[in-house]
N, C-alpha and C positions, 0 to 999 in steps of 0.2 A: 445530495442524497447519500445516506450511509446505508449499506445493506449488509446484514450479517447472515451468514449460512454456515452449516457445518459439513453436509455431504459434499464431497468433491464435485460431483456432477452439477449440483445446484450452484456452487461457487463458479464453475466454468460457464454455466448457462447465464449467470449474471454478467460475466465478462462479455458474452456474445450480445447480450441485451444492451449494455451500457458503453462499451468501448467503440469509438468511432475511428474512421480511417486516418484522420489527421492527428489523433490523440498522442500525447506523450504520457507514458505510463511508468509509474514506479512500482516495482513488485518486490515486496519485502518477504523473504522466505521462499525463494524460487526453487530451492533444492536442486533436483536434476533437470528441471525445465519442462515438465509436462504442461503446466499452465502457461509457461512462457511462450511455448510454441503457439498456442491459441492467441495469446495477446499479440505476438509478432504478426500473425496473419491478419488480425483484426485491424491493427493500427499500421498498415503497410507504409504509410506516408509519415508516420510519427516514429518515435523511439521507445523501446522498452529498456528501462534502467533496472536491471535485476540484481538483487543483493542476497547473499546467503553466506553464512560462515561455516557450513558443514564441510567436512573433508571431501565428501562425495561430489560436491557441486563444481569444483574447479574443472575437472576433466570433462564432465558432462556439459557444462555450460560453454566451455571453450569450443567444443565440438559443435554445439548448437550455433554459436556465433558465426561459424564458417558457412553454415547453411542459411541462416537468417541474418542478413546484414544490418537490420535495425535493432539488434540487441547489444547492449553494453552491460557487461557483468562485472561485479566486484565481489570478491571474497572478503567480507567484512562483517563486523558485529553491528547490526542496525540499532542496537541500544546505545551506542556511542553518540552523545550529543554533538561532539565536535564534527563527526562524519556528516550529520544532517546539516549542520550550520555551513560547512564547506560546500556540500552539494548544492544547497539553496543559493549560494552566492553566484554559482555558475549556471544554474538551471532554473530560469524564471517561470516558465509555463509548464506546469504538470496538470494534466486534465484528470487523471485516474490514479488513485492509490489503491493497490491491492496488498493485503496483509494476510499471510498464512503462516504463522509461527506456532508450531507445536500442535496444530490441528485442534484437538479437543482439550488440550491441557493449557495451563498457565494463562488464564484469562486476565490476570493482573499485568503480566508482561505484555500481552497482546494489546491491552487497552493503553498502556503507558506509551508503547511504541507508536500505535495509531495516533494517540493524542498529540505527541510531539511532532511527528512527521506531517500530519494533516494540518496542524495549527500553523506550521511554517510554510508548507507548500500550497495550502488552500486549494485542494482539487475540487473539481465539479462533482466528482463521484468518488466514494470510498467503498471498497468491497473487502469484507473481513470474513475470514473462515476460522470460527472457533466455537465449539460447543458450549464452553463455560459462559461466554458472553450471551449466547442465546438463552441459556437457562436463567441467567441473572435478569435479563430484560423481560422474559416472559413470566418470571416469578415475582416481579416488582410492581409496586403501586406507588403513586405519589400524589400529593395534594398541590404540588406546584406545577405550573405550566411553563417550563423552559423547553424551547424546541428550536432546533436548527434545521434549516431547509437546504443546506448545502452539503458538500462531501466532507465537512469538518464541523467542529462544534463552535459555531460563530459566536455563541454567547460568552465564551471564555477564552477563545484561542489567542487573542491578542495579548493577554496578560502574561503568557509564558515566553513570548518572543524577545530575545535579547535586543537591546537598542540598536546594535550595529546592523541587524537585519530588518528592522522596522521600516527603514527608509529606502529599501532597495528598489 
């Protein structure tokens, strides 16, 4: 299942609804960890892999890691394909993908990052926070019935995975 929201409280309510105790979660765009705290409490027996490349993130997330032992933080650019390829080689089971990049802006970047990470990680659930994507979805109509029922776009995800990751 893929769920898109814009308001932060709706995004966090989706976390409460879909994240389970044993889940391993990838959070792209954790910033200073407001949502990371919620995720960490929800998946106490799993791990939150939090990523952000903003300068404010490092100090805040390092402080948060001392309080919540199931958080692993990396200050990196999640648009880097090499990063996701390397991450996926060592982290096989990701249950939930959370994407909050730019809030209401840059729907093209948000979709590209979601599509790449979700296609490779194949999470059970993806939660995306972006106003532009909601506007696009709600303003669109199609005559074709292509539909995925997972946390990634199963109809096309395998086409973008490099050969070295397909057999992991």
